[in-house]
N, C-alpha and C positions, 0 to 999 in steps of 0.2 A: 241796605244797612240804615238804621235809624239816623236821623240828622238832628243835632241839637240847635241848628241855626234857624229853623223856621219858627220864629216868634211873631214877627210882624210881616204879613204877606200882602203884597199889592197885586191885584188882578186887573189887567187892562181889558177894555171891551166888555165891561160888566153888564151893560144894558142889553147885550145880545144874548141869545139863548145859551150858547156854550159858556160864556163868561159868568152868567147868572148861576148856572148849575154848578160850575166849579167853585164859585164863591160860597154857595150854600153848602157844598160838600166840605170845604175846608173849614168853615166856621164851626162845624160840628166836632172838629178835632180838639180835644181839651189841651193839647200841647201847643196850639197856636193861640197866642194872646189876642191878636187883632187881625182882622181881614179888612183891607181897604180896597174898595172897588172904584175904578175911575172910568169915565166915559164922557162924551160931549153932550149926551142927553140923559135925563133921569131914567132909571129902569122902570119898566111897566109893571113889574111885580115886586113884592116885598123881598128884600135881601136879608131879613132877619137881623142878626147882630153885625153883619157886614156894614162898614161905614162907607157911604157913597160920597165921592168928591167929584164935582163936575170940573173936568179939566181936559184940555186938548193935548194929547201927547206930542203933537207937532210943535208945541211951544215950550219955551224954557220953564214954564210953570210946573211941569212934571218934576223937574229937579227939586223944586221947593217942597213939593208934597213928599217926595222920597226922603229928603233931608229932615224935614220937620217931624215926620212920623218915625224916623229911624228905621226905615224899611230894610229888612235883611234878605227878603226873598221876593222876586218879581216873577209873576206868571204872565207872559205876554201872549194874549189871545186876540188883541185888537187888530186883526188882519182882515181886510175886506176881500171876500172871495168872488164876488160878482158885482159888476158895475151898477150903481144906482144913479149915476149921473155921468159927467165927463170922465173919460179915462184918466185925465190928469189929476182929478181929485182922488181917485182910487189909489193912484201911485203915491200921491202926497201922504195919504194916511198910512199906507203900507211901508213905504221906504223912508220918507222924511220923518214920519212918526217914530219908526224904529230907531233911526239915527239919533233923534233927540232923547229917546228913552235910554238907549245904550250909553250915550254920553253922560246922562244923569247917573246911571249905574256905575260907570267907571269912576266918577268923582266921589261917590259916596263911600266913606270909610266903614259904614255899617253893612254894606252889601256882602252877602255870602253866596247867594244862589240865584240863577236865572234859568227859567224854564220857558222855552219858546215853541209855540205852535207853528210848525211848518207844514209842508205838503209833499206827498209823493209825486205831485205834479212837477217837482224839480227834475225828475228823470225824463220828462217829456213823453211823447207818444210817437213812435216811428216804426216803419216796417223793418228797420234794421236793429231794433232793440233786442237785447238778450231776452230769453224766455222769462227770467226772474232777475230783478234788481236787488243786489245787496247794498249796504250802506256805502261801501267804498267804490261802487261802480259809477262811472261817469256816463251821462247821456250821450247817445250817438248824435242826436240833433238837439242841442240845448234849446229850451223854450225861448221864444223871441217876442212874446206879447203877453199882456194880461197878467192875471194873478200868478201864473206859473213863473213868469219872468221876475215878478216882484219877490216871490219866495226865494229864488236863486240869489237875488241881491241882498235880501234880509239875512240869509245864511252867511253870505260873505261878510257883512258887517258884524255878525255874531262871532265869526272866526277872528276878526280883528280884535274884538273885545277880549276874547280868550287869550290872545297873545299879550295884550296890555295888562290884563288882570288875571294872571295865572293862578291866583289864590281863589278865584271864583269857581263854584261848581256850576257848570253850564250843560243843560240838557236840551237837545233839539229833537223834536218829534215830527217825523214825516208821516202824516196821517193819510191813509186811503180815504176815499169819499165817505163822509158820515152818513149813516142812515138810522132811522128810528122814528118813533111816534112824534117827537117834537122837532124834527129837523125840517127846515124849509130852505131849499137851495135850488140852483138851476137844475141839478140832477133830479131832485124829487119832483120838481115841476115838470120836467121832461117825462118822467114815468107816470105822471097824472094826466098827461094829454089824452083826450078821448080816442084819438088815433095817432099812433106814434110813428114818426118818420125814422127810418134807419138808412144807413148809407149802403147803396147797392153794391153787393159783392163782399161785404165785410160783416164779420160776426165776432167782435172782440171779446177777450177774456177780461172779466171785471172782478175787482175786490172791493169789499166794503168794511167799515168798522162801525159797530153799533155804538150809539151815543153813550150808553152806560159803560161800555168797555173803554171808550176814549176818555171819559171823565175819570174812571178808575186809574188809568195810566197817568193822567195829569196829577191826580191826587198823590199817587205813589212817588212820582218824580219830585213833588213839592215837599213831602214829609220825609223822604229818604234821599240818600246821595247816590245818584246814578249819572255821572258825567258821560257825555258822548252824544252821538247821533244815532237815532233808532227809528226803524220803520215800524209803523203801527197799522195792523189790519187784522181782520178775522181770518181764520183758517179757510183754505179752499178758494175756489173761483166759481163764477157763474158766467156762462156765455150770455151775451146780450139777448139773444133769441130765447134762451131759457128764462131769463128774468122777465121778459115781456109776456111770455106764456103764463108764468106763475102769477103775474099781476093781472091777467085777463085782458091785456091790452091788444087791440087790433093794431097791426103794424104794417107799414108799406115801405118796401125798399125803394129808394130814390137816389138819383145821382147827387153827389155831395153839394153842388151849387143849389139844387132844388131844396135840399134839407136846410141849408143856410137861409134861403129865401122864406121857407115855411116858418123857420124860427123867428125871422123878422116880422112875419105876419102875426104870429102868436104874441110877439112883444107888443104889437100895436093894438090887437083886439082881444087877446085871451089871457093876459096877465103873465105870460111867459117872459123870461128875461132875454130871450134870443139865444142863439148858439154862438158862443165865442169861438175863435179859431182853435183854442186849445181843447174846448169841449168837443168840437167837431172831430178833431184828430183823435181824441180819446174814444169817440164812438166808432172810429175806423180801426184803430190799432190796439186800443186797450192798454193795460199796463199791469204787471204783477210784481209785487215786492216780497222779499224774504223777511220774515219776522223772527227768525231763530235767535238773533242777537238779543232782542227785547225779551223774549221768553226765557232765555238763559240768564240774563241780567236780573230779572225780577223774580225768577222761579215761579212764573205765573203764565197762564194762558187765557186768552179772551173767552168769556162765557159764550159769546155768539160767534159762530163762523160766518163767513160771507153769506151763505145761503140762509142761515137762521136770522141774520140781521135784515136781510131783504124780506124774509117772511114776516117778521115783526112789523116792518114798515108797511107791507101790503095789508096786513090785518088791521093795523091802526087806521089806515086811510080808507078802509072799506073797499079795497080794490079786489081783483079776482073775478070780476064780471066783465065779459067782453062788450065793448062799446059797439053800437050799430054802425055798419059801414057807411050809412048815409051821412054820418057826421063827417067822415073823410071826404065824401063827395062835395059837401058844402065848403070844406076847407080848400079842396082842390079848385073848385069853381072860383072862390075868392082869390086864390093865388093866380089863376089865369087872368082875372080881371085887373090885378094889381100892376 
């Protein structure tokens, strides 16, 4: 349903890839008068008519920006999904930053809508998980670390805001892993490894959402009213082994501790970000989410299924050629020396 509220939209995390693309998409909508992008560092690319404001959402300054611009819609994308420093800093940005932002939204009389990027990681990865997660399903084993735990906390604070400001339209989007030509993440770096370690005895089912489909969902949630929590993923699943074959990656099954150690080695020497505990569990048990609620609510289906999203990523990265096994021999030798 069209919304009359989205006149002044604030996008957090605008200097990152997803925030920049969402801001550029929203500014093309003639019904939106202003798009304001906030981040702690200036964007590397032009944002067009989006107005950039340098502000840290962990500080009370974000409330001043929302009040002064009479922001009525906030699209919260400023969530760090992989650590680039101490874990404590990642948690500050994700949890403390969200708390400050939501407090500012609660106090603003102009606020009408909040759209929050969350993650399917809130369901965790466990051998006891159901075959498919719906939005009302609870994880068998709740995440206990990293971004997944932060996402659970963020959603808890969002539910609190819903109770205090029942007049707001609040949409929470639990995205599967993003893939596409412009995505750089621990997962895409994993698939770009010359020889990929997998966990011995496991071949998980995986889902992906193409960046174009994810941005379209965020656009629709911003310019239309769709309150609630929604899973977002492309149709279908891929086994990890299928994905690696389609990417032309040589892969070697290894015990889980060895995979973790190899990820640490790649972090030190190869530009990989290492394997977080939640990524390692995902590479063991996978996770599949049901997107029927989103498709029914929007009367829309993603353009890319999981297989097509992965294929576009493979094509854009020039993958599909098998790496020589001697590369793995060098990595294994380095691991043995470490």
